DSSP file (Angstrom, degrees, kcal/mol; ACC not computed):
  #  RESIDUE AA STRUCTURE BP1 BP2  ACC     N-H-->O    O-->H-N    N-H-->O    O-->H-N    TCO  KAPPA ALPHA  PHI   PSI    X-CA   Y-CA   Z-CA
    1    1 A M              0   0    0      0, 0.0     2,-0.3     0, 0.0     0, 0.0   0.000 360.0 360.0 360.0 137.3   -4.2  -20.6   -8.8
    2    2 A E        -     0   0    0      1,-0.1     2,-0.2     0, 0.0     0, 0.0  -0.618 360.0-127.5 -84.8 138.1   -4.4  -17.9  -11.5
    3    3 A K        -     0   0    0     -2,-0.3     3,-0.1     1,-0.1    -1,-0.1  -0.547  21.6-113.9 -83.9 149.5   -3.0  -14.5  -10.7
    4    4 A A    >   -     0   0    0     -2,-0.2     3,-2.2     1,-0.1     4,-0.4  -0.448  49.5 -81.6 -73.7 153.8   -5.1  -11.4  -11.2
    5    5 A P  T 3  S+     0   0    0      0, 0.0    -1,-0.1     0, 0.0    85,-0.0  -0.340 117.6  10.7 -60.1 136.6   -3.8   -8.9  -13.9
    6    6 A G  T 3> S+     0   0    0     -3,-0.1     4,-2.5     1,-0.0     5,-0.1   0.342  91.9 119.7  80.1  -5.4   -1.0   -6.8  -12.5
    7    7 A E  H <> S+     0   0    0     -3,-2.2     4,-2.0     1,-0.2     5,-0.2   0.909  74.5  47.7 -60.7 -45.8   -0.7   -8.8   -9.3
    8    8 A G  H  > S+     0   0    0     -4,-0.4     4,-1.9     1,-0.2    -1,-0.2   0.909 113.6  48.4 -61.7 -42.1    2.9   -9.8   -9.9
    9    9 A A  H  > S+     0   0    0      1,-0.2     4,-2.7     2,-0.2     5,-0.2   0.889 107.4  57.0 -64.8 -38.1    3.9   -6.2  -10.7
   10   10 A F  H  X S+     0   0    0     -4,-2.5     4,-2.5     1,-0.2    -2,-0.2   0.936 110.2  42.2 -59.4 -48.1    2.0   -5.0   -7.6
   11   11 A F  H  X S+     0   0    0     -4,-2.0     4,-2.2     2,-0.2    -1,-0.2   0.822 112.8  54.1 -72.6 -30.0    4.1   -7.2   -5.3
   12   12 A M  H  X S+     0   0    0     -4,-1.9     4,-2.2     2,-0.2    -2,-0.2   0.934 112.4  43.8 -64.6 -46.9    7.4   -6.4   -7.2
   13   13 A I  H  X S+     0   0    0     -4,-2.7     4,-2.6     1,-0.2    -2,-0.2   0.919 113.0  51.9 -64.2 -44.4    6.7   -2.6   -6.7
   14   14 A L  H  X S+     0   0    0     -4,-2.5     4,-2.4    -5,-0.2    -1,-0.2   0.909 110.2  48.6 -58.9 -44.0    5.7   -3.1   -3.1
   15   15 A S  H  X S+     0   0    0     -4,-2.2     4,-2.1     2,-0.2    -1,-0.2   0.906 111.7  49.3 -65.9 -42.6    8.9   -5.1   -2.4
   16   16 A E  H  X S+     0   0    0     -4,-2.2     4,-2.3     1,-0.2    -2,-0.2   0.908 111.3  49.7 -63.2 -41.7   11.1   -2.4   -4.1
   17   17 A F  H  X S+     0   0    0     -4,-2.6     4,-2.9     2,-0.2    -2,-0.2   0.922 109.7  50.7 -62.0 -44.6    9.4    0.4   -2.1
   18   18 A Q  H  X S+     0   0    0     -4,-2.4     4,-2.0     1,-0.2    -1,-0.2   0.893 110.6  49.7 -62.5 -39.5    9.9   -1.5    1.2
   19   19 A Q  H  X S+     0   0    0     -4,-2.1     4,-1.2     2,-0.2    -1,-0.2   0.914 113.0  46.4 -65.5 -42.3   13.6   -1.9    0.4
   20   20 A E  H  X S+     0   0    0     -4,-2.3     4,-0.7     1,-0.2     3,-0.4   0.917 111.2  51.9 -66.5 -42.2   14.0    1.7   -0.4
   21   21 A A  H >< S+     0   0    0     -4,-2.9     3,-0.8     1,-0.2    -1,-0.2   0.859 106.3  54.2 -63.3 -35.4   12.1    2.8    2.7
   22   22 A L  H 3< S+     0   0    0     -4,-2.0    -1,-0.2     1,-0.2    -2,-0.2   0.811 105.3  54.1 -67.2 -28.8   14.3    0.6    4.9
   23   23 A S  H 3< S+     0   0    0     -4,-1.2    -1,-0.2    -3,-0.4     2,-0.2   0.622  95.5  85.0 -81.7 -10.6   17.4    2.3    3.5
   24   24 A M    <<  -     0   0    0     -3,-0.8    -3,-0.0    -4,-0.7     0, 0.0  -0.617  65.8-151.8 -91.4 150.6   16.0    5.8    4.4
   25   25 A S        +     0   0    0     -2,-0.2     2,-0.3     2,-0.0    -1,-0.1   0.346  56.9 118.0-102.7   5.5   16.5    7.3    7.8
   26   26 A I        -     0   0    0     -5,-0.1    -2,-0.1     1,-0.0     0, 0.0  -0.571  42.9-168.9 -77.2 132.9   13.4    9.5    7.8
   27   27 A K        -     0   0    0     -2,-0.3     3,-0.1     0, 0.0    -1,-0.0  -0.840  11.6-152.4-122.9  93.9   10.9    8.6   10.5
   28   28 A P        -     0   0    0      0, 0.0     2,-0.0     0, 0.0     5,-0.0  -0.282  27.6 -98.2 -65.8 150.7    7.5   10.4   10.0
   29   29 A D     >  -     0   0    0      1,-0.1     4,-2.1     4,-0.0     5,-0.1  -0.353  30.0-120.9 -64.2 146.6    5.3   11.2   13.0
   30   30 A I  H  > S+     0   0    0      1,-0.2     4,-2.3     2,-0.2     5,-0.1   0.840 113.5  53.6 -65.0 -33.8    2.5    8.6   13.5
   31   31 A R  H  > S+     0   0    0      2,-0.2     4,-2.4     1,-0.2    -1,-0.2   0.912 108.5  50.5 -65.5 -41.1   -0.2   11.4   13.1
   32   32 A E  H  > S+     0   0    0      1,-0.2     4,-2.5     2,-0.2    -2,-0.2   0.893 109.7  50.1 -61.3 -41.3    1.4   12.3    9.8
   33   33 A L  H  X S+     0   0    0     -4,-2.1     4,-2.7     2,-0.2    -2,-0.2   0.915 110.8  48.8 -64.3 -43.7    1.3    8.7    8.6
   34   34 A R  H  X S+     0   0    0     -4,-2.3     4,-2.5     1,-0.2    -2,-0.2   0.920 113.0  48.0 -61.0 -43.9   -2.4    8.3    9.6
   35   35 A S  H  X S+     0   0    0     -4,-2.4     4,-2.4     2,-0.2    -2,-0.2   0.906 112.9  47.6 -63.9 -44.8   -3.2   11.5    7.7
   36   36 A T  H  X S+     0   0    0     -4,-2.5     4,-2.6     2,-0.2     5,-0.2   0.921 112.3  49.3 -64.7 -44.1   -1.3   10.5    4.6
   37   37 A C  H  X S+     0   0    0     -4,-2.7     4,-2.6     2,-0.2    -2,-0.2   0.935 112.0  48.0 -63.0 -45.5   -2.8    7.1    4.6
   38   38 A D  H  X S+     0   0    0     -4,-2.5     4,-2.3     1,-0.2    -1,-0.2   0.926 113.1  48.6 -60.6 -45.0   -6.4    8.5    4.9
   39   39 A R  H  X S+     0   0    0     -4,-2.4     4,-1.7     1,-0.2    -2,-0.2   0.932 112.8  47.5 -61.9 -46.1   -5.8   11.0    2.2
   40   40 A M  H  X S+     0   0    0     -4,-2.6     4,-3.0     2,-0.2     5,-0.3   0.884 110.0  53.0 -63.2 -41.6   -4.3    8.4   -0.2
   41   41 A E  H  X S+     0   0    0     -4,-2.6     4,-1.7     1,-0.2    -1,-0.2   0.936 109.7  48.7 -59.6 -46.7   -7.2    6.0    0.5
   42   42 A A  H  < S+     0   0    0     -4,-2.3    -1,-0.2     1,-0.2    -2,-0.2   0.843 118.2  41.3 -61.0 -33.9   -9.7    8.7   -0.4
   43   43 A R  H  < S+     0   0    0     -4,-1.7    -2,-0.2    -5,-0.2     3,-0.2   0.873 124.2  29.0 -84.3 -40.3   -7.9    9.5   -3.5
   44   44 A Y  H  < S+     0   0    0     -4,-3.0     2,-0.5     1,-0.2     3,-0.4   0.523  98.9  76.7-106.8  -5.2   -6.9    6.1   -4.9
   45   45 A L     <  +     0   0    0     -4,-1.7    -1,-0.2    -5,-0.3    -4,-0.1  -0.338  54.8 120.9-101.1  52.7   -9.5    3.6   -3.8
   46   46 A I        +     0   0    0     -2,-0.5    -1,-0.2    -3,-0.2    -2,-0.1   0.674  55.2  78.6 -89.6 -18.1  -12.2    4.7   -6.3
   47   47 A N  S  > S-     0   0    0     -3,-0.4     4,-2.9     1,-0.1     3,-0.3  -0.830  75.1-146.3 -91.6 118.1  -12.5    1.3   -7.9
   48   48 A P  H  > S+     0   0    0      0, 0.0     4,-2.5     0, 0.0     5,-0.2   0.851  97.7  50.6 -54.9 -39.2  -14.6   -1.0   -5.7
   49   49 A A  H  > S+     0   0    0      2,-0.2     4,-2.2     1,-0.2     5,-0.2   0.919 113.7  45.3 -65.5 -42.5  -12.6   -4.2   -6.7
   50   50 A I  H  > S+     0   0    0     -3,-0.3     4,-2.9     2,-0.2     5,-0.2   0.906 111.5  52.7 -66.5 -42.1   -9.4   -2.5   -5.9
   51   51 A D  H  X S+     0   0    0     -4,-2.9     4,-2.7     1,-0.2    -2,-0.2   0.929 109.5  49.2 -60.3 -44.7  -10.8   -1.1   -2.7
   52   52 A A  H  X S+     0   0    0     -4,-2.5     4,-2.0    -5,-0.2    -2,-0.2   0.920 113.0  46.5 -60.6 -45.2  -11.9   -4.6   -1.6
   53   53 A S  H  X S+     0   0    0     -4,-2.2     4,-2.1     1,-0.2    -1,-0.2   0.905 112.3  50.1 -63.3 -42.3   -8.5   -6.1   -2.3
   54   54 A Y  H  X S+     0   0    0     -4,-2.9     4,-3.1     2,-0.2    -2,-0.2   0.918 108.5  53.0 -63.6 -42.7   -6.7   -3.3   -0.5
   55   55 A R  H  X S+     0   0    0     -4,-2.7     4,-2.5     1,-0.2    -1,-0.2   0.908 108.9  49.5 -59.8 -41.3   -9.0   -3.7    2.5
   56   56 A R  H  X S+     0   0    0     -4,-2.0     4,-1.9     2,-0.2    -1,-0.2   0.910 113.4  47.1 -65.0 -39.8   -8.1   -7.4    2.7
   57   57 A L  H  X S+     0   0    0     -4,-2.1     4,-2.4     2,-0.2    -2,-0.2   0.899 109.6  52.4 -65.5 -41.8   -4.4   -6.5    2.4
   58   58 A A  H  X S+     0   0    0     -4,-3.1     4,-2.2     1,-0.2    -2,-0.2   0.898 108.9  50.8 -63.0 -41.3   -4.7   -3.9    5.1
   59   59 A D  H  X S+     0   0    0     -4,-2.5     4,-1.8     2,-0.2    -1,-0.2   0.879 108.7  52.5 -61.0 -37.2   -6.3   -6.4    7.4
   60   60 A R  H  X S+     0   0    0     -4,-1.9     4,-3.0     2,-0.2     5,-0.3   0.906 107.5  51.0 -65.6 -41.2   -3.5   -8.8    6.7
   61   61 A F  H  X S+     0   0    0     -4,-2.4     4,-2.6     1,-0.2    -2,-0.2   0.937 110.6  49.9 -59.4 -44.8   -0.9   -6.0    7.6
   62   62 A A  H  < S+     0   0    0     -4,-2.2    -1,-0.2     1,-0.2    -2,-0.2   0.842 114.6  44.6 -64.8 -33.5   -2.8   -5.5   10.9
   63   63 A T  H  < S+     0   0    0     -4,-1.8    -2,-0.2    -5,-0.2    -1,-0.2   0.925 120.4  38.1 -73.1 -47.0   -2.8   -9.2   11.6
   64   64 A D  H  < S+     0   0    0     -4,-3.0     2,-0.3    -5,-0.1    -2,-0.2   0.767 112.2  58.8 -78.6 -27.8    0.9   -9.8   10.7
   65   65 A L     <  -     0   0    0     -4,-2.6     3,-0.0    -5,-0.3     0, 0.0  -0.817  54.2-169.2-111.4 143.9    2.4   -6.6   12.0
   66   66 A S        +     0   0    0     -2,-0.3     2,-0.5     1,-0.0    -1,-0.1   0.709  66.2  79.5-102.7 -24.4    2.3   -5.4   15.6
   67   67 A D     >  -     0   0    0      1,-0.1     4,-2.2     2,-0.0     5,-0.2  -0.725  69.3-145.2 -89.3 127.0    3.7   -1.8   15.3
   68   68 A E  H  > S+     0   0    0     -2,-0.5     4,-2.8     1,-0.2     5,-0.2   0.860 101.2  56.8 -58.9 -35.9    1.2    0.8   14.1
   69   69 A R  H  > S+     0   0    0      2,-0.2     4,-2.9     1,-0.2    -1,-0.2   0.930 107.3  48.2 -59.8 -46.2    3.9    2.6   12.3
   70   70 A D  H  > S+     0   0    0      2,-0.2     4,-2.3     1,-0.2    -2,-0.2   0.912 112.0  50.1 -60.7 -42.7    4.8   -0.6   10.3
   71   71 A I  H  X S+     0   0    0     -4,-2.2     4,-2.4     2,-0.2    -2,-0.2   0.948 112.7  45.4 -61.2 -49.7    1.1   -1.1    9.5
   72   72 A L  H  X S+     0   0    0     -4,-2.8     4,-2.7     1,-0.2     5,-0.2   0.920 113.4  49.8 -62.0 -46.1    0.6    2.4    8.2
   73   73 A L  H  X S+     0   0    0     -4,-2.9     4,-2.4    -5,-0.2    -1,-0.2   0.903 111.4  49.0 -59.8 -40.3    3.8    2.3    6.2
   74   74 A S  H  X S+     0   0    0     -4,-2.3     4,-2.2    -5,-0.2    -2,-0.2   0.904 111.7  48.8 -66.0 -41.8    2.8   -1.0    4.6
   75   75 A R  H  X S+     0   0    0     -4,-2.4     4,-2.4     2,-0.2    -2,-0.2   0.914 112.1  49.3 -64.9 -42.5   -0.7    0.4    3.8
   76   76 A C  H  X S+     0   0    0     -4,-2.7     4,-2.4     2,-0.2    -2,-0.2   0.895 109.3  51.8 -63.2 -40.6    0.9    3.5    2.3
   77   77 A A  H  X S+     0   0    0     -4,-2.4     4,-2.1    -5,-0.2    -1,-0.2   0.914 109.5  49.8 -62.3 -42.0    3.3    1.4    0.2
   78   78 A A  H  X S+     0   0    0     -4,-2.2     4,-2.3     1,-0.2    -2,-0.2   0.917 110.9  49.9 -62.5 -42.2    0.3   -0.6   -1.1
   79   79 A L  H  X S+     0   0    0     -4,-2.4     4,-2.6     1,-0.2    -2,-0.2   0.875 107.9  52.9 -64.7 -37.4   -1.5    2.6   -2.0
   80   80 A M  H  X S+     0   0    0     -4,-2.4     4,-2.3     2,-0.2    -1,-0.2   0.896 109.6  48.9 -64.5 -38.7    1.6    3.9   -3.8
   81   81 A A  H  X S+     0   0    0     -4,-2.1     4,-2.7     2,-0.2    -2,-0.2   0.906 110.3  51.2 -68.3 -39.6    1.7    0.7   -5.8
   82   82 A I  H  X S+     0   0    0     -4,-2.3     4,-2.7     2,-0.2    -2,-0.2   0.942 110.4  49.9 -60.6 -45.5   -2.1    1.1   -6.6
   83   83 A K  H  X S+     0   0    0     -4,-2.6     4,-2.4     1,-0.2    -2,-0.2   0.935 111.4  48.1 -57.4 -47.7   -1.4    4.7   -7.8
   84   84 A F  H  X S+     0   0    0     -4,-2.3     4,-2.2     1,-0.2    -1,-0.2   0.926 112.4  48.4 -60.8 -46.8    1.5    3.5  -10.0
   85   85 A L  H  <>S+     0   0    0     -4,-2.7     5,-2.6     2,-0.2     6,-0.5   0.886 111.5  50.2 -64.3 -39.3   -0.6    0.7  -11.5
   86   86 A E  H ><5S+     0   0    0     -4,-2.7     3,-1.0     1,-0.2    -1,-0.2   0.925 112.9  46.1 -61.8 -44.1   -3.5    3.1  -12.2
   87   87 A E  H 3<5S+     0   0    0     -4,-2.4    -2,-0.2     1,-0.3    -1,-0.2   0.821 110.6  54.2 -67.1 -32.9   -1.2    5.5  -13.8
   88   88 A D  T 3<5S-     0   0    0     -4,-2.2    -1,-0.3    -5,-0.2    -2,-0.2   0.508 115.7-115.9 -79.6  -6.1    0.4    2.7  -15.8
   89   89 A G  T < 5S+     0   0    0     -3,-1.0    -3,-0.2    -4,-0.4    -2,-0.1   0.666  71.1 138.5  80.6  17.2   -3.0    1.6  -17.1
   90   90 A A      <       0   0    0     -5,-2.6    -4,-0.2    -6,-0.2    -5,-0.1   0.762 360.0 360.0 -67.2 -24.4   -3.0   -1.7  -15.4
   91   91 A F              0   0    0     -6,-0.5    -1,-0.2    -5,-0.1    -5,-0.1   0.262 360.0 360.0-160.0 360.0   -6.6   -1.3  -14.5
């Protein structure tokens, strides 16, 4: 199967972010996480193709993870990777 442009970089960045997040001891409030995720979605999901891919990934997080905090942190990590790739000119 052929990878989409930037797909490898996306998962590499996501993995690095998750590793860094695990090493930090900051535990944001769940309301703050929801608010941050909503704000980032409104700001960075302006491309319909990226939005559709992100929604599929968010559904996967919801299926694979049981803790709401883990789901929100994963969604925020994906949004941070999207932001980076947009700034880097990947799409």
